C-alpha positions in Angstrom: -30.6 224.9 153.6 -34.0 224.0 152.3 -35.9 226.6 150.2 -39.5 226.6 149.0 -40.5 227.0 145.4 -43.2 229.5 144.6 -46.6 227.8 144.4 -49.8 228.7 142.7 -53.2 229.7 144.1 -55.8 227.7 142.2 -59.4 228.8 142.1 -61.9 226.0 142.7 -65.1 226.9 140.7 -68.2 224.9 141.3 -72.0 225.2 141.4 -71.6 225.2 145.2 -69.2 228.1 145.4 -71.3 230.1 142.9 -74.5 229.5 144.7 -72.9 230.5 148.1 -71.3 233.5 146.6 -67.8 232.7 147.8 -64.4 232.4 146.1 -62.4 229.3 147.1 -58.7 229.1 146.4 -56.2 226.3 147.1 -52.7 227.2 147.9 -50.7 224.4 146.4 -48.0 224.1 149.0 -47.8 220.4 148.1 -45.7 221.7 145.2 -43.2 223.7 147.1 -40.4 221.1 147.2 -40.0 217.6 145.7 -38.6 216.0 148.8 -40.1 218.2 151.6 -43.5 219.4 150.6 -46.3 221.3 152.2 -46.2 222.7 155.7 -43.4 220.3 156.7 -40.9 222.4 154.8 -41.9 225.5 156.7 -41.9 223.6 160.0 -38.4 222.2 159.4 -36.8 225.2 157.9 -35.7 227.0 161.0 -35.2 223.8 163.0 -32.5 222.8 160.5 -31.0 226.2 160.6 -30.8 226.0 164.4 -29.3 222.5 164.2 -26.6 223.8 161.9 -25.9 226.8 164.1 -25.4 224.5 167.1 -23.0 222.4 165.2 -25.1 219.2 165.0 -24.6 216.7 162.2 -27.5 214.4 163.2 -31.2 215.2 163.3 -33.5 212.8 165.3 -37.3 212.8 165.3 -40.3 210.5 165.9 -43.2 209.1 164.0 -45.4 206.1 163.1 -44.7 203.7 160.3 -46.6 205.8 157.8 -45.4 209.2 159.0 -45.3 212.0 156.5 -43.1 213.8 159.1 -40.5 211.1 159.0 -40.5 211.2 155.2 -40.2 215.0 155.2 -37.4 215.0 157.8 -35.5 212.4 155.8 -35.8 214.5 152.6 -34.9 217.7 154.4 -31.9 216.1 156.0 -30.7 214.8 152.7 -31.0 218.3 151.1 -29.4 220.1 154.0 -26.6 217.6 154.6 -27.7 216.0 157.9 -27.7 212.4 158.9 -31.2 211.6 160.1 -32.6 209.1 162.7 -36.3 208.2 162.8 -37.6 206.7 166.1 -40.5 204.6 164.8 -43.5 203.6 166.8 -44.0 199.8 166.7 -42.1 196.6 166.2 -39.6 196.2 163.4 -41.1 194.5 160.3 -39.2 192.2 158.0 -40.7 194.0 154.9 -40.6 197.8 155.0 -43.8 199.6 153.9 -43.3 202.2 151.1 -42.8 205.1 153.5 -40.2 203.4 155.6 -38.5 202.0 152.5 -38.3 205.5 151.0 -36.9 207.2 154.2 -34.1 204.6 154.3 -33.4 205.3 150.6 -33.0 209.0 151.7 -30.5 208.0 154.3 -32.6 207.8 157.5 -31.6 205.3 160.1 -34.6 203.7 161.8 -34.8 202.9 165.5 -37.9 201.0 166.5 -39.7 201.4 169.9 -42.6 199.3 171.0 -45.9 201.3 171.5 -45.7 201.1 175.3 -42.3 202.7 175.5 -43.0 205.1 172.7 -45.6 206.8 174.8 -42.8 207.7 177.2 -40.8 209.5 174.5 -41.0 212.9 176.2 -39.7 211.6 179.6 -36.1 212.4 180.5 -34.9 208.7 180.8 -36.2 208.0 177.2 -34.2 210.9 175.8 -31.1 209.9 177.9 -31.3 206.4 176.4 -31.4 207.9 172.9 -28.4 210.2 173.7 -26.4 207.2 174.9 -27.2 205.3 171.6 -26.8 208.1 169.1 -25.0 211.1 170.8 -25.1 214.7 170.0 -28.2 214.9 167.9 -30.7 217.7 167.3 -34.1 216.6 168.4 -37.3 217.6 166.5 -40.5 216.6 168.2 -43.1 214.3 166.6 -45.0 216.3 164.0 -42.2 218.9 164.0 -44.2 221.4 166.1 -42.2 223.8 168.3 -41.5 227.5 168.4 -39.2 227.3 165.4 -41.9 225.5 163.4 -44.3 228.3 164.3 -41.7 230.9 163.1 -41.5 229.1 159.7 -45.3 228.8 159.3 -45.7 232.5 160.2 -43.2 233.3 157.4 -45.3 231.3 155.0 -48.4 233.3 156.1 -46.6 236.4 154.9 -46.3 235.0 151.4 -50.1 235.0 151.0 -52.1 237.7 149.2 -53.0 240.8 151.2 -56.8 240.5 150.9 -58.8 237.4 151.9 -61.2 236.5 154.6 -60.6 232.9 155.7 -57.5 230.8 155.8 -58.2 227.0 156.3 -55.7 224.3 157.2 -55.7 220.8 158.7 -54.4 220.4 162.2 -52.4 217.6 163.8 -50.2 218.9 166.5 -51.2 222.6 166.2 -47.9 224.1 165.2 -49.0 225.1 161.7 -52.2 226.9 162.7 -50.3 228.6 165.5 -47.8 229.9 162.9 -50.5 231.0 160.5 -52.4 232.8 163.3 -49.2 234.5 164.4 -48.2 235.5 160.8 -51.7 237.0 160.2 -52.0 238.8 163.6 -51.9 242.2 161.9 -54.5 241.2 159.3 -57.7 242.2 161.1 -60.0 241.0 158.2 -58.7 237.4 158.2 -59.7 234.4 160.4 -57.8 231.1 160.4 -59.9 228.0 160.5 -58.3 224.8 161.7 -59.7 221.3 161.0 -58.3 218.8 163.6 -57.7 215.3 162.1 -57.7 213.7 165.6 -60.9 212.6 167.4 -61.6 214.5 170.6 -58.7 216.9 170.0 -59.9 219.5 172.4 -56.5 219.7 174.0 -55.3 221.5 170.8 -56.5 224.9 172.0 -54.2 224.8 174.9 -51.3 223.6 172.8 -51.8 226.3 170.2 -51.7 229.0 172.9 -48.6 227.4 174.2 -47.0 227.6 170.7 -48.0 231.2 170.4 -46.2 231.9 173.7 -48.5 234.8 174.5 -51.7 234.3 176.6 -53.0 237.7 175.4 -52.7 236.8 171.8 -55.6 238.1 169.8 -58.0 235.2 169.0 -57.9 235.3 165.2 -58.4 231.5 164.8 -61.0 228.8 165.3 -61.0 225.0 165.4 -63.8 222.9 163.9 -63.9 219.4 165.2 -66.5 217.8 162.9 -64.3 216.4 160.1 -61.9 213.9 161.6 -63.7 210.9 160.1 -63.0 208.8 163.2 -59.6 210.0 164.1 -56.0 210.0 162.8 -55.5 207.9 159.7 -59.2 206.9 159.8 -61.3 207.1 156.6 -64.5 205.9 155.1 -66.1 205.5 151.7 -67.6 209.0 151.8 -64.2 210.6 152.3 -62.4 208.5 149.7 -65.2 209.1 147.1 -64.9 212.8 147.7 -61.2 212.7 147.2 -61.5 210.8 143.9 -64.3 213.1 142.7 -62.2 216.2 143.6 -59.2 214.8 141.7 -61.4 214.0 138.7 -62.9 217.6 138.7 -59.8 219.6 139.5 -56.7 217.4 138.9 -55.5 218.1 142.5 -54.5 215.1 144.6 -55.6 215.1 148.2 -54.4 212.8 151.0 -57.0 211.2 153.3 -55.2 211.9 156.5 -55.0 215.7 156.4 -55.9 217.8 153.4 -58.7 215.6 152.1 -60.5 215.9 155.4 -60.0 219.7 155.5 -61.2 220.2 151.9 -64.3 218.0 152.6 -65.0 220.2 155.6 -64.6 223.4 153.7 -67.1 222.2 151.0 -69.5 221.1 153.7 -69.3 224.5 155.5 -69.8 226.4 152.2 -73.0 224.3 151.7 -74.1 225.2 155.3 -73.5 228.9 154.7 -70.7 229.1 157.4 -68.7 231.6 155.3 -70.1 235.0 154.6 -71.4 235.7 151.1 -68.7 237.5 149.1 -65.9 235.9 151.2 -62.5 234.8 149.8 -61.4 231.5 151.3 -57.9 230.2 151.0 -57.3 226.5 151.8 -53.7 225.4 152.3 -52.7 222.1 150.7 -50.2 220.9 153.2 -48.9 218.0 151.1 -48.9 214.4 152.4 -49.9 212.8 149.1 -46.6 210.9 149.2 -48.0 208.8 152.1 -51.7 208.7 151.5 -52.5 209.8 148.0 -55.6 209.9 145.8 -55.4 206.3 145.0 -55.5 205.1 148.6 
């Protein structure tokens, strides 16, 4: 199946971190696989193992026209020997954008659904229509978040060093932070900080508890809602200038949908003395630079 490469922890030294008395490290999970990078690899790992165990040859999932999840699923399917189908939100375009062009190069078949019907994708009749069209597929939800994704992200958490104080990650559907929180449940000294990239994403708390499958789970995580920059795939000059400056200083590309927003937030919180002096902070680079890189 798909396996991650070992990735480095890179220290980010700056006047800001020195003044605040904190140590900031970036876990370069964007380098863990050429085709399926970042948290997507961990979220897909056990889903694909389950698909294989159930005898499926086709994996079907959902996403927008610039979806990093579609790209990761196409790459993972190619590596693991699955045919892949991407249900794409929106009307078919005559000229494919770079993301959709790449997923088709990786063997993914595209099925377009208008936005009105796409919102009904979790309803039984929608799934039944897909089953009539494509038959016997393994379904992975949009964003890849389910209990098997949580299992994979918890496994990733076990690869981190034994001693640190904060683990930061961007949040879309909540599966990654749920897995990290679960994987670090026995580490009483560490708190997981999530940075939602959706505007008004207060529903995420409920979803995260649902992924954890335990209402009594120790609350070792926190969401900070202040760094969405207007919502999913929204950006402004402040964010883009930060991403360019960060790349210039550290040669690490950030995307403006997920990781760029999270790193911006971490820097801002350091400046605001959110993190205790003497703290070790690990920020997880969750990939995504294929679809929204430093030059965007």
